[in-house]
C-alpha positions as CSV (number, residue, x, y, z in Angstrom):
1,M,-21.0,61.6,-30.4
2,R,-19.1,62.7,-26.7
3,K,-15.7,62.6,-26.2
4,R,-14.3,59.5,-24.4
5,L,-13.3,60.9,-20.6
6,K,-10.2,59.7,-18.6
7,P,-10.3,58.4,-15.5
8,T,-10.2,60.1,-12.4
9,P,-6.7,59.0,-10.8
10,K,-6.8,58.0,-6.9
11,F,-4.8,60.4,-4.9
12,K,-3.1,60.0,-1.5
13,S,-3.7,63.4,-0.1
14,E,-5.1,66.2,-0.8
15,A,-2.0,67.9,-1.9
16,E,-1.2,65.3,-3.9
17,E,-4.2,65.8,-6.2
18,R,-4.1,69.5,-5.8
19,V,-0.2,69.4,-7.4
20,F,-2.3,67.0,-10.2
21,W,-4.9,69.7,-11.1
22,E,-2.9,72.6,-10.9
23,S,-0.3,71.4,-13.2
24,P,-0.2,72.8,-17.1
25,E,-0.3,68.9,-18.3
26,N,-3.3,68.0,-16.8
27,D,-6.5,69.3,-18.6
28,S,-9.6,69.5,-16.7
29,T,-11.3,69.1,-20.0
30,E,-9.8,65.2,-20.2
31,Y,-11.5,63.9,-17.0
32,V,-14.4,65.8,-16.6
33,D,-17.1,66.6,-19.1
34,W,-17.9,70.3,-18.0
35,D,-21.5,70.4,-20.0
36,L,-23.3,68.4,-17.5
37,A,-22.1,70.6,-14.3
38,K,-24.8,71.9,-12.6
39,L,-24.5,75.2,-10.0
40,A,-23.9,74.0,-6.6
41,T,-25.2,75.8,-4.0
42,Y,-25.3,75.1,0.2
43,P,-28.0,76.9,1.7
44,R,-26.5,76.1,5.3
45,L,-23.2,76.7,4.8
46,K,-22.0,78.5,7.6
47,P,-19.6,81.5,6.7
48,S,-15.7,81.0,7.6
49,T,-15.0,84.0,8.6
50,E,-16.8,86.2,11.5
51,T,-17.3,90.2,12.1
52,I,-15.2,91.9,15.1
53,S,-15.7,94.7,16.4
54,I,-12.0,96.5,17.3
55,R,-11.0,99.6,19.1
56,M,-7.4,101.6,17.1
57,P,-5.6,104.7,18.3
58,E,-7.3,107.0,15.3
59,D,-3.0,108.2,14.2
60,V,-2.4,104.0,13.8
61,L,-5.4,103.5,11.9
62,N,-4.8,106.4,9.6
63,T,-1.5,105.2,8.6
64,I,-2.8,101.5,8.2
65,R,-5.3,103.2,5.6
66,D,-2.7,105.2,4.1
67,H,-0.4,102.2,3.6
68,A,-3.1,100.2,2.4
69,R,-3.9,102.8,0.0
70,R,0.0,102.7,-1.3
71,L,-0.4,98.9,-1.8
72,D,-4.2,99.3,-3.4
73,V,-5.9,97.1,-0.9
74,P,-8.4,97.4,1.0
75,Y,-7.1,98.9,4.6
76,Q,-9.5,95.6,6.0
77,S,-7.6,93.2,3.8
78,L,-4.2,94.2,5.2
79,I,-4.9,94.0,8.4
80,K,-6.5,90.3,8.0
81,L,-3.2,89.4,6.2
82,W,-0.5,91.2,8.9
83,C,-2.9,89.5,11.5
84,A,-2.3,86.2,9.7
85,E,1.1,86.3,9.0
86,K,1.6,87.5,13.1
87,V,-0.1,84.5,13.7
88,A,1.8,82.0,11.2
89,E,4.6,83.3,13.1
90,L,3.2,82.5,17.2
91,A,2.5,79.0,15.2
92,R,6.1,78.1,14.0
93,G,7.4,78.6,18.2
94,P,9.2,80.9,20.0
95,V,12.3,80.0,18.4
96,A,11.3,81.1,14.7
97,A,9.7,84.0,16.1
98,R,13.0,85.2,17.4
99,R,15.2,84.1,14.8
100,L,12.9,86.1,12.5
101,R,13.3,89.8,14.3
102,K,16.4,89.5,13.6
């Protein structure tokens, strides 16, 4: 006989749902019968990244590669991380960006 599942709560936002499922006291097996789960495929899903080509001075790239090696991460990932951090800084506005530099 199958275990009786709890009804999945209704959430006001995605953030509220994320907090619920990340909480250690909320076990998804109490809400979902994973034995019935099937692998989903999305053949028409477009990749969320775009390949670009960027020219960079060799000494700058070598410095990035050295730093990435010390951090034990791929240098392309490090470049993406640094770009994302800069974009987030710029999105906070010029006042916040100036405060961060001090």
